[in-house]
TORSE-395659 format. One line per field, with one value per residue (C-alpha): residue number from 1; residue in three letters; z, y, x. Coordinates in nm, 3 decimals, decimal comma. Example, Ala and Ser with C-alpha at 12.3 -4.5 7.8 and 13.67 -1.06 7.14 Angstrom:
2
num: [1;2]
residu: [ALA;SER]
zz: [0,780;0,714]
yy: [-0,450;-0,106]
xx: [1,230;1,367]
// end
This chain:
79
num: [1;2;3;4;5;6;7;8;9;10;11;12;13;14;15;16;17;18;19;20;21;22;23;24;25;26;27;28;29;30;31;32;33;34;35;36;37;38;39;40;41;42;43;44;45;46;47;48;49;50;51;52;53;54;55;56;57;58;59;60;61;62;63;64;65;66;67;68;69;70;71;72;73;74;75;76;77;78;79]
residu: [MET;ALA;GLU;ARG;GLN;ASP;ILE;ALA;ALA;VAL;ASP;TRP;THR;ALA;CYS;PRO;LEU;VAL;GLU;ILE;ASN;PRO;ARG;LYS;VAL;SER;GLY;ALA;PRO;ILE;LEU;LYS;GLY;THR;ARG;VAL;GLN;ALA;ASP;ALA;ILE;ILE;GLN;ASN;PHE;GLU;ASP;GLY;SER;PRO;VAL;GLU;GLU;ILE;SER;GLU;ASN;PHE;ALA;ILE;PRO;GLU;ALA;THR;VAL;ARG;ALA;LEU;LEU;THR;PHE;ALA;ALA;ARG;GLN;GLN;PRO;PRO;GLN]
zz: [-0,395;-0,026;0,214;0,399;0,626;0,873;0,652;0,953;1,027;0,696;0,761;0,440;0,549;0,357;0,044;-0,238;-0,409;-0,108;0,060;0,388;0,406;0,667;0,403;0,162;0,230;0,607;0,624;0,497;0,303;-0,067;-0,393;-0,484;-0,728;-0,664;-0,395;-0,413;-0,067;-0,050;0,182;-0,073;-0,325;-0,077;0,038;-0,319;-0,383;-0,061;-0,150;-0,473;-0,735;-0,989;-1,046;-1,394;-1,244;-0,960;-1,216;-1,427;-1,138;-0,981;-1,309;-1,206;-1,391;-1,325;-1,243;-0,965;-0,822;-0,829;-0,664;-0,390;-0,326;-0,315;-0,068;0,160;0,149;0,258;0,559;0,708;0,977;0,890;1,014]
yy: [0,204;0,283;0,354;0,681;0,709;0,948;1,136;1,258;0,896;0,842;0,830;0,973;0,936;0,608;0,718;0,774;1,022;1,254;1,495;1,670;1,983;2,258;2,513;2,404;2,452;2,488;2,129;1,964;1,640;1,733;1,552;1,574;1,856;2,021;2,217;1,980;1,848;1,471;1,501;1,717;1,431;1,185;1,427;1,495;1,124;1,059;1,343;1,164;1,314;1,058;1,003;1,165;1,481;1,496;1,456;1,739;1,974;1,933;1,890;1,563;1,228;0,986;0,720;0,942;0,993;0,618;0,540;0,794;0,645;0,295;0,399;0,567;0,270;0,038;0,259;0,183;-0,085;-0,395;-0,390]
xx: [-1,157;-1,148;-1,430;-1,447;-1,145;-0,986;-0,741;-0,551;-0,468;-0,274;0,098;0,242;0,607;0,653;0,478;0,724;0,484;0,468;0,707;0,681;0,888;0,822;0,921;0,646;0,279;0,344;0,479;0,157;0,211;0,221;0,277;0,646;0,719;0,383;0,203;-0,093;-0,174;-0,213;-0,504;-0,688;-0,669;-0,812;-1,082;-1,199;-1,219;-1,414;-1,650;-1,738;-1,513;-1,396;-1,021;-1,047;-1,192;-0,936;-0,662;-0,794;-0,863;-0,521;-0,325;-0,170;-0,170;-0,457;-0,193;-0,058;-0,408;-0,475;-0,136;-0,201;-0,547;-0,405;-0,135;-0,392;-0,624;-0,339;-0,270;-0,611;-0,628;-0,829;-1,188]
// end
């Protein structure tokens, strides 16, 4: 999907799947309705975990993982 990227550079504020709330997980970007950090999903994928495995490990739908990966990939500047 996406090549290795700087996760810190992803601006999650426009992602409808993610919320940032200082009262949840110290304000880290998390998937809405969970405590799963968005960056953890991206990091797992970049480290070679397939979408199916990430979905199972974090107990979130594969479609959500794919949508999050797509959003993050679109945040990267063209090379």
